[in-house]
Backbone bond lengths (Angstrom), bond angles and torsions (degrees), N, CA, C in turn:
res aa  C-N    CA-C-N  psi(-1)  N-CA   C-N-CA  omega(-1)  CA-C   N-CA-C  phi
1 M - - - 1.455 - - 1.531 110.47 -
2 K 1.343 116.11 -35.01 1.458 119.35 -177.94 1.533 112.40 -63.32
3 P 1.359 119.63 -42.95 1.467 118.49 176.92 1.532 113.03 -61.98
4 L 1.326 117.17 -33.75 1.465 120.89 176.87 1.523 110.53 -63.03
5 V 1.325 117.03 -44.81 1.459 121.32 -179.53 1.529 110.12 -64.92
6 I 1.325 117.08 -42.04 1.463 120.22 178.81 1.528 110.20 -63.92
7 G 1.323 117.31 -44.57 1.466 120.84 178.50 1.520 112.62 -61.55
8 L 1.333 116.39 -42.89 1.464 119.75 177.85 1.529 111.19 -65.05
9 G 1.322 116.58 -37.35 1.460 119.86 178.62 1.516 111.95 -64.62
10 V 1.322 116.58 -42.80 1.468 120.69 178.04 1.530 110.13 -64.42
11 L 1.331 116.74 -45.45 1.463 120.34 178.82 1.530 111.18 -61.95
12 A 1.322 116.85 -41.03 1.464 120.50 178.30 1.522 111.01 -61.92
13 A 1.331 116.96 -42.57 1.462 120.70 179.55 1.529 110.95 -63.96
14 I 1.319 117.13 -42.73 1.468 120.95 179.07 1.528 110.75 -62.99
15 L 1.327 116.55 -42.38 1.460 119.80 179.96 1.524 111.84 -66.60
16 I 1.312 117.46 -37.50 1.470 120.28 178.93 1.524 110.33 -65.66
17 V 1.317 117.24 -43.23 1.470 120.25 178.37 1.529 110.17 -64.96
18 S 1.332 117.47 -39.54 1.465 119.17 178.99 1.527 111.11 -65.65
19 Q 1.325 117.49 -34.80 1.465 120.78 175.34 1.530 110.61 -62.21
20 L 1.315 116.36 -42.40 1.465 121.01 178.51 1.522 110.96 -62.18
21 V 1.324 116.73 -46.52 1.468 121.08 -178.92 1.530 110.44 -63.84
22 M 1.331 117.31 -45.92 1.463 119.50 179.46 1.524 111.53 -63.74
23 G 1.326 116.67 -38.77 1.466 119.92 177.31 1.516 111.67 -61.85
24 L 1.334 117.11 -41.61 1.462 120.53 177.82 1.528 111.46 -65.78
25 L 1.329 116.38 -39.05 1.467 119.45 177.66 1.523 111.51 -64.36
26 I 1.319 116.90 -39.06 1.462 120.63 178.33 1.517 109.96 -65.34
27 L 1.324 117.35 -41.72 1.466 120.54 179.21 1.525 112.13 -65.26
28 Q 1.327 117.11 -27.02 1.463 120.58 179.33 1.523 112.08 -84.50
29 G 1.313 117.84 1.69 1.450 120.76 173.59 1.513 115.92 111.82
30 N 1.305 118.74 1.94 1.460 121.47 178.59 1.526 109.11 -89.08
31 A 1.328 115.67 73.79 1.471 120.95 -173.60 1.524 113.18 -70.32
32 S 1.317 117.86 -12.38 1.459 119.79 -179.16 1.527 112.00 -70.02
33 M 1.305 118.17 -10.40 1.470 121.53 -178.60 1.525 112.53 -91.31
34 R 1.336 116.96 3.65 1.465 119.18 -176.33 1.519 113.25 -60.60
35 V 1.316 117.62 -44.29 1.471 120.95 -177.81 1.525 110.29 -67.83
36 A 1.330 117.03 -42.40 1.469 120.06 177.59 1.521 110.61 -62.62
37 H 1.321 116.05 -39.11 1.467 120.83 179.37 1.527 110.34 -64.24
38 Q 1.327 116.35 -40.83 1.464 120.81 -179.86 1.523 111.16 -65.97
39 H 1.330 117.62 -47.66 1.456 120.56 -177.14 1.526 111.69 -69.07
40 S 1.319 117.63 -38.75 1.460 118.45 177.72 1.529 110.36 -71.43
41 G 1.317 116.87 -23.61 1.461 119.98 173.83 1.515 111.61 -66.00
42 Y 1.332 115.85 -41.36 1.461 119.63 176.20 1.531 110.80 -62.37
43 L 1.325 115.92 -42.82 1.459 120.75 179.02 1.528 110.42 -64.21
44 T 1.325 116.69 -39.96 1.462 120.94 179.10 1.523 110.75 -61.27
45 V 1.305 116.87 -44.59 1.469 120.73 179.26 1.526 110.33 -62.80
46 A 1.317 117.30 -44.89 1.467 120.66 -178.92 1.527 111.28 -63.27
47 V 1.328 117.15 -45.10 1.469 120.62 -179.50 1.529 110.58 -65.84
48 N 1.320 117.01 -40.90 1.465 119.02 179.63 1.524 111.94 -66.33
49 L 1.315 117.96 -39.23 1.467 119.85 176.68 1.523 111.35 -64.85
50 L 1.329 116.84 -39.86 1.461 120.82 176.67 1.527 110.66 -64.82
51 Y 1.330 116.96 -40.64 1.466 121.86 177.44 1.529 111.08 -62.19
52 I 1.312 116.74 -44.48 1.470 120.62 179.38 1.525 110.28 -63.36
53 A 1.324 117.16 -44.60 1.467 120.64 -178.92 1.527 111.60 -63.48
54 T 1.332 117.24 -44.81 1.468 119.09 -179.57 1.528 111.31 -69.51
55 S 1.323 117.03 -35.60 1.464 119.55 177.63 1.523 111.42 -64.40
56 L 1.327 116.19 -44.58 1.463 119.78 179.23 1.523 111.28 -65.92
57 T 1.319 116.92 -36.03 1.461 120.25 176.66 1.517 110.94 -64.09
58 L 1.319 116.37 -42.50 1.457 120.92 178.94 1.526 111.43 -64.64
59 V 1.316 116.68 -41.64 1.468 120.62 178.52 1.524 110.43 -66.30
60 A 1.323 117.22 -41.04 1.462 120.82 -179.23 1.530 111.35 -64.85
61 R 1.325 116.77 -35.20 1.467 119.71 178.72 1.523 111.43 -69.17
62 R 1.317 116.38 -35.97 1.467 119.55 -177.91 1.519 112.48 -75.08
63 S 1.306 116.76 -33.83 1.464 118.67 -176.31 1.523 110.28 -97.01
64 G 1.298 114.77 66.63 1.454 120.79 178.40 1.521 110.23 -78.16
65 P 1.313 117.23 -171.01 1.466 120.29 179.17 1.526 110.92 -64.11
66 R 1.312 115.33 133.14 1.465 119.83 179.80 1.531 109.83 -98.92
67 G 1.302 113.33 153.66 1.446 117.85 177.84 1.532 113.40 98.69
68 S 1.313 116.53 4.29 1.464 117.18 179.87 1.512 111.19 -100.84
């Protein structure tokens, strides 16, 4: 499970940086990237939500009842 979380985290970081770069390109006048920016934005949200869910699941499994 840990390699999955690490992989999702790396992918999420790459997608966030690509969103930033595409946004800057659009602001500089490259309007043809709008559709790519929108679709990769959807992918970024989906990957980040999956990353958050798997991370919380991993944390919940590790922090079981103490004292046993």
